[in-house]
C-alpha positions in Angstrom: 0.0 0.0 0.0 1.5 3.4 -1.0 1.9 6.4 1.2 -0.6 8.3 -0.9 -3.4 5.7 -0.6 -2.6 5.3 3.1 -3.3 9.0 3.7 -6.7 8.8 2.1 -7.5 5.7 4.0 -6.6 7.3 7.3 -9.8 9.3 7.0 -11.9 6.2 7.5 -11.5 6.7 11.2 -10.8 9.8 13.3 -7.4 11.1 12.1 -5.6 13.1 14.8 -3.2 15.7 13.3 -0.8 17.5 15.8 0.1 20.2 13.3 3.9 20.8 12.9 5.8 23.9 12.0 9.2 22.6 11.1 11.2 19.4 10.6 12.0 19.0 14.3 8.3 19.3 15.5 7.2 17.0 12.6 9.8 14.3 13.5 8.9 14.5 17.2 5.1 14.1 16.5 5.8 11.2 14.2 7.9 9.5 17.0 5.0 10.0 19.4 2.6 8.0 17.1 1.1 10.5 14.7 -0.1 8.6 11.7 0.3 11.6 9.4 1.8 15.1 9.7 0.0 18.3 8.7 1.5 21.7 8.9 0.1 24.8 10.5 0.4 27.8 8.2 0.7 30.1 11.3 3.4 28.0 12.9 5.4 27.6 9.7 5.2 31.3 9.0 6.3 32.3 12.5 9.2 29.9 12.5 10.4 31.6 9.3 9.9 35.1 10.5 6.7 36.0 8.7 3.1 36.7 9.8 0.3 34.3 9.1 -2.7 35.0 6.7 -1.3 35.1 3.2 2.0 36.8 3.7 4.3 33.8 3.4 6.5 33.6 0.3 6.6 30.3 -1.7 10.3 29.6 -1.4 10.5 29.4 2.5 7.3 27.4 2.4 8.8 24.9 0.0 12.0 24.7 1.9 10.0 23.8 5.0 8.1 21.1 3.1 11.3 19.6 1.9 12.9 19.7 5.3 9.9 17.9 6.9 9.5 15.3 4.1 13.2 14.4 4.6 12.8 13.4 8.2 9.4 11.6 8.3 8.0 8.5 6.8 4.3 9.1 7.4 2.2 11.1 4.9 2.5 14.9 4.8 -0.2 17.4 4.2 0.6 21.1 3.8 -1.5 24.1 4.6 -1.1 26.5 1.7 -3.9 28.9 3.0 -5.6 30.3 -0.1 -2.8 29.3 -2.4 -1.1 32.8 -1.9 -2.8 34.0 -5.1 -6.3 34.5 -6.6 -4.9 33.3 -9.9 -5.8 29.6 -10.2 -2.9 29.0 -12.6 -0.5 30.4 -10.0 -2.0 28.2 -7.3 -1.6 25.1 -9.6 2.0 25.9 -10.1 2.5 26.2 -6.3 0.7 22.9 -5.7 2.9 21.1 -8.2 6.0 22.3 -6.4 4.5 21.4 -3.0 3.9 17.8 -4.3 7.4 17.7 -5.8 8.8 18.7 -2.3 7.2 15.6 -0.7 3.5 16.4 0.2 0.6 14.1 -0.6 -2.1 16.5 0.7 -2.9 20.2 1.0 -5.3 22.5 2.8 -6.8 25.1 0.6 -9.2 27.7 2.1 -11.8 30.2 1.0 -11.2 32.8 3.8 -12.9 36.0 2.8 -12.9 35.1 -0.9 -15.8 33.9 -2.9 -16.5 30.1 -3.2 -16.3 30.4 -7.0 -12.7 31.6 -6.8 -11.8 28.7 -4.5 -13.5 26.2 -6.9 -11.3 27.4 -9.7 -8.2 26.9 -7.5 -9.4 23.4 -6.5 -9.9 22.4 -10.1 -6.5 23.8 -11.1 -4.8 22.0 -8.2 -6.4 18.7 -9.1 -5.2 19.1 -12.7 -1.7 19.8 -11.6 -1.7 16.7 -9.4 -3.1 14.6 -12.2 -0.4 15.9 -14.5 2.2 14.9 -11.9 0.6 11.4 -11.5 -0.2 12.1 -7.8 -3.4 11.2 -5.9 -3.6 14.6 -4.2 -5.9 14.8 -1.2 -7.4 18.3 -1.0 -8.8 19.2 2.4 -11.0 22.3 1.6 -11.4 24.7 4.4 -14.4 27.0 4.7 -14.4 29.9 7.2 -18.1 30.2 7.7 -17.8 29.6 11.4 -14.3 31.0 11.9 -15.3 34.4 10.4 -18.9 34.2 11.7 -20.3 34.6 8.2 -23.5 33.1 9.5 -24.9 31.5 12.8 -27.2 28.7 13.8 -29.0 26.9 11.1 -27.9 29.4 8.5 -24.2 28.5 9.2 -24.9 24.8 8.7 -26.7 25.5 5.5 -23.9 27.8 4.2 -21.2 25.3 5.0 -23.2 22.6 3.2 -23.8 24.9 0.2 -20.1 25.7 -0.1 -19.1 22.1 0.5 -21.3 20.9 -2.3 -19.5 23.3 -4.7 -16.0 22.4 -3.4 -16.7 18.7 -3.7 -17.9 19.1 -7.3 -14.7 21.0 -8.1 -12.6 18.1 -6.8 -12.3 18.6 -3.0 -11.8 15.5 -1.0 -12.5 16.6 2.6 -14.2 19.6 4.2 -12.5 21.5 7.0 -14.7 23.7 9.2 -12.6 25.5 11.8 -14.6 27.0 14.6 -17.3 24.3 14.5 -17.8 23.0 18.0 -21.5 22.0 18.3 -22.1 18.3 18.0 -25.5 18.5 16.4 -24.2 20.9 13.7 -21.3 18.5 13.2 -23.7 15.6 12.6 -25.8 17.6 10.1 -22.7 18.7 8.1 -21.1 15.3 8.2 -24.3 13.6 6.9 -24.7 16.2 4.2 -21.1 15.9 2.8 -20.8 12.1 3.1 -18.7 10.3 2.0 -16.3 13.3 2.2 -14.7 13.4 5.6 -15.4 16.2 8.0 -12.4 17.9 9.5 -12.7 20.2 12.5 -10.1 22.2 14.5 -9.2 21.9 18.1 -10.9 24.5 20.3 -11.6 24.6 24.0 -14.6 22.6 25.1 -14.9 20.2 22.2 -16.7 16.9 22.8 -14.6 13.8 23.6 -12.9 11.9 20.8 -15.5 9.1 21.0 -18.3 11.7 20.8 -16.6 13.3 17.8 -16.6 10.0 16.0 -20.3 9.6 16.7 -20.9 13.1 15.4 -19.3 12.0 12.1 -15.9 13.8 12.5 -13.1 12.1 10.7 -10.2 14.5 11.1 -9.2 16.6 14.1 -6.5 19.2 13.6 -4.6 20.9 16.3 -4.2 24.0 14.1 -1.8 26.5 15.5 -2.6 25.5 19.1 0.6 23.5 19.8 2.8 26.0 18.1 1.2 28.8 20.2 1.6 26.8 23.4 5.3 26.2 22.6 5.9 29.9 21.9 4.0 30.8 25.1 6.1 28.5 27.2 9.3 29.7 25.5 8.3 33.2 26.2 7.8 32.5 29.9 11.0 30.6 30.2 13.0 33.3 28.4 11.4 35.9 30.7 12.5 33.9 33.7 16.0 33.5 32.3 16.3 37.2 31.6 15.2 37.9 35.2 18.0 35.6 36.5 16.0 32.4 37.1 16.6 29.1 35.4 14.9 26.4 37.5 11.8 26.1 35.3 14.0 25.8 32.2 15.5 22.6 33.3 12.3 21.2 34.6 10.7 21.6 31.2 13.6 20.4 29.1 13.4 17.5 26.7 16.2 14.9 27.1 19.1 15.9 24.9 20.1 12.3 24.0 16.6 11.1 23.3 15.9 14.2 21.1 19.2 13.8 19.2 18.4 10.2 18.5 15.2 11.2 16.7 17.4 12.5 13.9 20.4 10.2 14.1 18.9 7.7 11.5 17.4 10.3 9.1 
């Protein structure tokens, strides 16, 4: 069974993705049992010194993809936000390069743009993957909940409307960040079946077993782990600059064990 088919099949159950931001975090998460690695656009951008939300240049993105692909054996999916262009042809060229760098999946989002623009990008990305002979898994993100474009029943209906368009364009999964209500999850999961429903980790989510029952097939950490790491690093650095180091050593990963993660790469 190939890596590409494995990634698609992982969505038959609830796939947990602790989103990575560089090769080190990706290799660590793989060693802890992650069945696939997905990137967080925010974490990757911050690690390279850029803000999130469309400002990240292609070259450092591609460098990160290559670095991660070099150190892991599990499938890799890359968050390319909105493709960093409204030109579908430009997005297709980027997707081709991301696949060449080692990814088998991408996240592509609508953000504040129109669904029709995203449909054109999805179709172009699929064509680029077909030309490369790759079974690309496109996880299509819609920001209806995240940007509060609608609420209640209207939000569910708008997600389903957009999901129908995105699936027809070639999308494989539907990602609805900000979705936290179990009943809404069930309605959306049923409407988009057999496409897997992906949600993002937020405080107060139902248990993993309940998420399965609600039809969720992919749970992404998003930028939560990267934010937690930066938050901890900031507190430890603050202590260090104030002359305290006790907490630094209490929180440290073992040097030898960490170094071993990369010894056989």
